[in-house]
DRENSEKE-303783 format. One record per residue (C-alpha): x, y, z; residue number from 1. Coordinates in nm, 2 decimals. Each point is the difference from the previous one (the first is absolute). Example, Ala and Ser with C-alpha at 12.3 -4.5 7.8 and 13.67 -1.06 7.14 Angstrom:
% DRENSEKE-303783
PT    east   north      up  num
PT    1.23   -0.45    0.78    1
PT    0.14    0.34   -0.07    2
% end
This chain:
% DRENSEKE-303783
PT    east   north      up  num
PT    2.25   -3.29   -4.23    1
PT   -0.08    0.15   -0.33    2
PT    0.29    0.16   -0.19    3
PT    0.24   -0.12    0.29    4
PT    0.28   -0.23   -0.01    5
PT   -0.13   -0.40    0.07    6
PT    0.20   -0.02    0.34    7
PT   -0.12    0.36    0.13    8
PT   -0.30   -0.12    0.16    9
PT    0.16   -0.18    0.30   10
PT    0.16    0.38    0.09   11
PT   -0.33    0.14   -0.01   12
PT   -0.13   -0.25    0.25   13
PT    0.29    0.02    0.22   14
PT   -0.03    0.39    0.04   15
PT   -0.38   -0.01    0.02   16
PT    0.04   -0.28    0.30   17
PT    0.29    0.21    0.14   18
PT   -0.24    0.29   -0.02   19
PT   -0.27   -0.15    0.19   20
PT    0.25   -0.14    0.27   21
PT    0.14    0.36    0.06   22
PT   -0.35    0.15    0.03   23
PT   -0.13   -0.31    0.25   24
PT    0.32    0.07    0.21   25
PT   -0.05    0.35    0.03   26
PT   -0.36   -0.02    0.08   27
PT    0.00   -0.32    0.23   28
PT    0.32   -0.09    0.17   29
PT   -0.13    0.18    0.36   30
PT    0.20    0.05    0.20   31
PT    0.26    0.10   -0.19   32
PT    0.32   -0.21    0.12   33
PT    0.24    0.31    0.00   34
PT   -0.26    0.22    0.21   35
PT    0.00   -0.31    0.26   36
PT    0.39    0.00   -0.01   37
PT    0.00    0.36    0.09   38
PT   -0.25   -0.03    0.27   39
PT    0.24   -0.26    0.17   40
PT    0.29    0.20   -0.03   41
PT   -0.15    0.31    0.15   42
PT   -0.21   -0.19    0.27   43
PT    0.18   -0.35    0.10   44
PT   -0.20   -0.17    0.24   45
PT    0.09    0.00    0.42   46
PT    0.25   -0.25    0.07   47
PT    0.11   -0.05   -0.37   48
PT    0.38   -0.17   -0.04   49
PT    0.29    0.21   -0.09   50
PT    0.02   -0.11   -0.36   51
PT   -0.39    0.12   -0.04   52
PT    0.08    0.34    0.16   53
PT    0.30    0.06   -0.26   54
PT   -0.22   -0.05   -0.26   55
PT   -0.14    0.37    0.08   56
PT    0.30    0.15   -0.16   57
PT    0.05    0.04   -0.38   58
PT    0.04   -0.35   -0.14   59
PT    0.24   -0.05   -0.29   60
PT    0.12   -0.26   -0.24   61
PT    0.30   -0.07    0.19   62
PT   -0.23   -0.05    0.32   63
PT   -0.22   -0.25   -0.14   64
PT    0.27   -0.22   -0.14   65
PT    0.17   -0.01    0.33   66
PT   -0.35   -0.08    0.16   67
PT   -0.05   -0.28   -0.22   68
PT    0.38   -0.12    0.04   69
PT   -0.05    0.01    0.36   70
PT   -0.34   -0.21    0.00   71
PT    0.00   -0.34   -0.07   72
PT   -0.35   -0.07   -0.14   73
PT    0.06    0.34   -0.21   74
PT    0.32   -0.15   -0.14   75
PT   -0.19   -0.29   -0.08   76
PT   -0.30    0.12   -0.16   77
PT    0.22    0.26   -0.19   78
PT    0.22   -0.30   -0.16   79
PT   -0.31   -0.16   -0.09   80
PT   -0.13    0.26   -0.17   81
PT    0.29    0.06   -0.20   82
PT    0.11   -0.35   -0.13   83
PT   -0.39   -0.08   -0.04   84
PT    0.03    0.29   -0.27   85
PT    0.31   -0.06   -0.11   86
PT   -0.12   -0.41   -0.13   87
PT   -0.31    0.14   -0.11   88
PT    0.13    0.31   -0.24   89
PT    0.31   -0.18   -0.13   90
PT   -0.20   -0.36   -0.12   91
PT   -0.31    0.21   -0.13   92
PT    0.21    0.26   -0.17   93
PT    0.16   -0.32   -0.21   94
PT   -0.31   -0.17   -0.05   95
PT   -0.12    0.11   -0.33   96
PT    0.38    0.02   -0.13   97
PT   -0.01   -0.39    0.09   98
PT   -0.37   -0.04   -0.14   99
PT    0.09    0.20   -0.34  100
PT    0.33   -0.23    0.01  101
PT   -0.21   -0.35    0.00  102
PT   -0.24    0.10   -0.26  103
PT   -0.30    0.12    0.18  104
PT   -0.20    0.28   -0.13  105
PT   -0.09    0.33    0.15  106
PT   -0.31   -0.10    0.11  107
PT    0.16   -0.27    0.23  108
PT    0.23    0.28    0.14  109
PT   -0.30    0.23    0.06  110
PT   -0.19   -0.30    0.17  111
PT    0.30   -0.12    0.18  112
PT    0.08    0.38    0.18  113
PT   -0.36    0.05    0.06  114
PT   -0.07   -0.29    0.17  115
PT    0.33    0.09    0.21  116
PT   -0.12    0.35    0.09  117
PT   -0.34   -0.17    0.10  118
PT    0.19   -0.21    0.24  119
PT    0.22    0.29    0.14  120
PT   -0.33    0.20    0.11  121
PT   -0.31   -0.17    0.00  122
PT    0.03   -0.23    0.33  123
PT    0.18    0.30    0.18  124
PT   -0.32    0.07    0.20  125
PT   -0.01   -0.41    0.12  126
PT    0.35    0.04    0.03  127
PT   -0.02    0.27    0.25  128
PT   -0.29   -0.21    0.16  129
PT    0.26   -0.28    0.05  130
PT    0.22    0.20    0.16  131
PT   -0.17    0.16    0.24  132
PT   -0.14   -0.36    0.11  133
PT    0.31   -0.20    0.01  134
PT    0.25    0.25    0.01  135
PT    0.26    0.17   -0.21  136
PT    0.26   -0.25    0.02  137
PT   -0.15   -0.28   -0.09  138
PT   -0.20    0.16   -0.33  139
PT    0.35    0.15   -0.11  140
PT    0.15   -0.40    0.05  141
PT   -0.30   -0.12   -0.22  142
PT    0.08    0.28   -0.25  143
PT    0.36   -0.15   -0.02  144
PT   -0.15   -0.33   -0.07  145
PT   -0.21    0.14   -0.32  146
PT    0.32    0.17   -0.12  147
PT    0.16   -0.33    0.01  148
PT   -0.26   -0.18   -0.19  149
PT   -0.01    0.27   -0.26  150
PT    0.38   -0.05   -0.06  151
PT    0.00   -0.35   -0.02  152
PT   -0.30    0.02   -0.27  153
PT    0.21    0.23   -0.17  154
PT    0.30   -0.20    0.00  155
PT   -0.14   -0.33   -0.06  156
PT   -0.20    0.13   -0.34  157
PT    0.12    0.33   -0.09  158
PT   -0.09   -0.09   -0.39  159
PT   -0.40   -0.05    0.09  160
PT   -0.24    0.26    0.01  161
PT   -0.23   -0.19    0.22  162
PT    0.28   -0.06    0.27  163
PT    0.15    0.37   -0.05  164
PT   -0.35    0.15    0.05  165
PT   -0.05   -0.19    0.30  166
PT    0.34    0.08    0.15  167
PT   -0.08    0.35   -0.04  168
PT   -0.32    0.01    0.15  169
PT    0.16   -0.19    0.28  170
PT    0.29    0.26   -0.01  171
PT   -0.25    0.30    0.03  172
PT   -0.19   -0.19    0.28  173
PT    0.30   -0.06    0.20  174
PT    0.13    0.36   -0.03  175
PT   -0.34    0.10    0.12  176
PT    0.02   -0.25    0.30  177
PT    0.32    0.15    0.09  178
PT   -0.03    0.36   -0.03  179
PT   -0.36    0.06    0.15  180
PT    0.13   -0.15    0.36  181
PT    0.33    0.11   -0.04  182
PT   -0.07    0.36   -0.07  183
PT   -0.27   -0.01    0.33  184
PT    0.28   -0.14    0.22  185
PT    0.28    0.28   -0.12  186
PT   -0.25    0.25    0.09  187
PT   -0.12   -0.16    0.30  188
PT    0.38   -0.03    0.11  189
PT    0.05    0.34    0.08  190
PT   -0.13    0.30    0.19  191
PT   -0.32    0.17   -0.16  192
PT    0.16    0.32   -0.09  193
PT    0.27   -0.19   -0.22  194
PT   -0.24   -0.22   -0.16  195
PT   -0.05    0.22   -0.32  196
PT    0.38    0.04   -0.07  197
PT    0.09   -0.33    0.09  198
PT   -0.29   -0.16   -0.24  199
PT    0.15    0.25   -0.27  200
PT    0.36   -0.12    0.03  201
PT   -0.12   -0.34   -0.01  202
PT   -0.18    0.05   -0.35  203
PT    0.33    0.21   -0.12  204
PT    0.20   -0.30    0.12  205
PT   -0.25   -0.21   -0.21  206
PT    0.02    0.22   -0.31  207
PT    0.37    0.01   -0.01  208
PT    0.07   -0.35    0.08  209
PT   -0.26   -0.08   -0.28  210
PT    0.15    0.25   -0.23  211
PT    0.34   -0.19    0.04  212
PT   -0.16   -0.33   -0.03  213
PT   -0.17    0.07   -0.33  214
PT    0.32    0.14   -0.15  215
PT    0.19   -0.30    0.10  216
PT   -0.27   -0.24   -0.14  217
PT    0.09    0.04   -0.32  218
PT    0.36   -0.08    0.02  219
PT   -0.10   -0.31    0.24  220
PT   -0.26   -0.09   -0.30  221
PT    0.30   -0.02   -0.24  222
PT    0.24   -0.17    0.26  223
PT   -0.24   -0.27    0.13  224
PT   -0.29    0.00   -0.18  225
PT   -0.38    0.07    0.14  226
PT    0.01   -0.33    0.20  227
PT    0.36    0.12    0.18  228
PT   -0.17    0.34    0.06  229
PT   -0.34   -0.15    0.17  230
PT    0.25   -0.22    0.20  231
PT    0.19    0.32    0.13  232
PT   -0.32    0.16    0.07  233
PT   -0.10   -0.29    0.22  234
PT    0.32   -0.01    0.19  235
PT   -0.08    0.34    0.12  236
PT   -0.24   -0.17    0.26  237
PT    0.30   -0.14    0.16  238
PT    0.09    0.31    0.22  239
PT   -0.34    0.03    0.10  240
PT   -0.04   -0.30    0.13  241
PT    0.34    0.06    0.20  242
PT   -0.12    0.33    0.16  243
PT   -0.36   -0.16    0.07  244
PT    0.18   -0.31    0.18  245
PT    0.17    0.27    0.19  246
PT   -0.31    0.18    0.09  247
PT   -0.16   -0.30    0.10  248
PT    0.31   -0.11    0.24  249
PT    0.01    0.38    0.14  250
PT   -0.40   -0.03    0.10  251
PT    0.04   -0.33    0.13  252
PT    0.29    0.08    0.22  253
PT   -0.08    0.11    0.38  254
PT    0.02    0.39    0.10  255
PT    0.33    0.08    0.14  256
PT    0.16   -0.36   -0.16  257
PT    0.34    0.07   -0.10  258
% end
C-alpha cells in the first residue's frame, strides 16, 4: 500500500475480510440461533424432559457450567476443545521465534503461518460433513491422531523449515478436525434453550486456556526448546483419549447395569 508501513497490508486484508464476514452473518444466518433458543424457552414441546423445561428460566453462566459438568458428552467435548486450542496456540505462538532462531527468513515464517491458518479453516466444511457421516467422537479421535503426528514432526526436526511447515499445517488441520465436531457435540449435549450460553462458555474457556498457554509457551520454549514444547502439546491428547475411552465404555454398558 502506497505510503503505509511494509507489513500493514496484512491488517488491512484482515479488516476487510472480518467486515465481509460480519455482513454475511448478519444478512444470511437465518434463523438466528438466539431466536430459536428463545422459542424453545417460551414453548417447550409436549412431553419434554425436566432438563429441557428448566431451560425456560433465565440461564446464567453458573447454570451453563453446571449443565456441562452433569453431562459426560459435554464434559468430553469441552475438554477436547480446550486442550486442542491450548496445543495449537502454544506451538503456533513460538513457531516464528523458533524459525528465526534457526536462521530462517521472515518469508519462511509468513509461509509457515499462512499454511497453518489454511489447515485451520480451509477443510472445516469437509470436517463437518465427516462428523455428520461418521459421528462426532470418531472424528474428534482422528483429530487427536493428526495432532500427535504434528507434534512428532516438530519434535524430530525443529530446525527444518520443511518439517515445521508440514507440522504447522497438520497442527491447524488437527485443531479443525477436533474443534468442528467438539463444538457441535457440546451444543447438542444440552437442552436447546441453554445452547447459546453453553457454547459461549465453551468459547470463553478455550480462549482463557489459550491465553495461559500462549504466556506459558515462552517459558517452556526457554526451558525445553521448541521440540520439548511440541512434545508437551502432543501429550495434551492423553486426557482426551482417556475420556473418550470412558465415553465408549459408558455407551457400551447395558441400560440399568451397575
